[in-house]
N, C-alpha and C positions, 0 to 999 in steps of 0.2 A: 300264815303260811298257806292255808287253804285258798285264800283269795289270790295269792301269787300264783299258785298252781293252776287255778281256773283261768287267770289272765293269760298265762303262758300257753295253756291249752287252746284258748280262743285264738291267740295269735298264730299258733302252729296250724290250726284248722284253716284260718284265712289264707295262709301261705300255700297250703296244700290245694285248696280250692282254686286259687289263682293259677297255680302251676298246671292243674288239670284243665282249666279253662283255656290256657294258651295253646294246647294241642287240639287237633281236630281229626275226625275220622277220615275225612277226604281232603286232598290237597289239589287245587286247580291251578294249572298254568295256562295263561292266555298270552298268545304271541301274535303280533300283527302280520298280515300278509295279504296276498291277492292270489286266490286259487286259479284265476284265469291266466296267470303267467306260467303256470306249470311248476312253480316253486312251492314246496311244502316243507313243513318242519318235521325232521326225523330226530330221534333221540337215542342215546345209549345210557345205561346206568351202571354204576360201579360202586359196590358189588351188586350183582343181581340178586333178587329174592327178598329185598327189604321192603320194597313197595311193588305194587302191581297196577298196571293200567286197567281202569274199569270203564273208561269211555274216552272217545275223542270225537271232535266235530269241527266243522268250519262254519262260521256264522258270518254272512255278508253284512256289511254296514247298511243302514237304511239308505235307500235311494229312490228316485222317481221310477215309476213303473217303466219297464223297457230298457233301462240303462244296463249296459254291459261293462265288464272290466272294473267293477266296484270292489274296493278292498274290503277286508274284514278281519276276523280273528280266528286263529287255529286254537282250539281249546282241548286240553288234555286233563283228565281227571285220574288221580291215583289214590289208592287206599293202602294202608299199612299191611304188610304180609308177615313180617318178622321184626323183632326188636333190632335196632342197630342204626348206623349212619349210612346214607347213600348220597351219591352225587349224580344228578341228571344233567347230561350235556346235550343241548339241542343245537342243531345246525339247519339252516334253511338251504335246501338244495332241490335239484331236479333229478330225482332218483332214476327216472326212466331215460335220462340223457347222459349217462356216464357219471352221474353224481355231481355235476357242475354246481358249485355253491354260489350264493349271492353275497357271501361275506358276513351275513347276519348269524349271530350265535347267542346262546344263553346258557348259563350254568346255575343250577339250583342245588344247594346243600341242605339236606333234610335229616331229621332224626325221628325214628319211630320208637316209642316207648313200649313197655311191657303190655300196655292196654291197647296197643296198635294205634295210638294217637300220633299224628304227624305234626312236628314243629319245624318251621323253617329256620335254618341257621343263618343262611345268607343266600344272596343271588346276585348275578351280574348279567346284564343284558346289553348286547351290542347290536343295535338294529338301526339301519339307515332308514331314511324316510321312505315309506311305501307308497 
């Protein structure tokens, strides 16, 4: 009986460690784009307060020196703020020009646990060639 209890405890510990390892403190979204076109990625979250943005950047792809109009990636970094589920909806638009969109979009569904670890539930990205 003692051996069975110890084996069951070992299995339970392995499952819990795997579950904890699947979450992460930060979640990064990378979306393709070209900042020289004036289009950039904007997002909304529903509900608010489950994650918070802790960074964003645009990183141009490698190119020969002096090249202009080189595409790259828009990068957003989020951390858990409260336990729950959240949906991040991204749209690529020109916010300074009346919000004209490129038609590109992305939706990420995330869960934040009690330890503020973030797990991705699903995502869908609709991006045309940039």
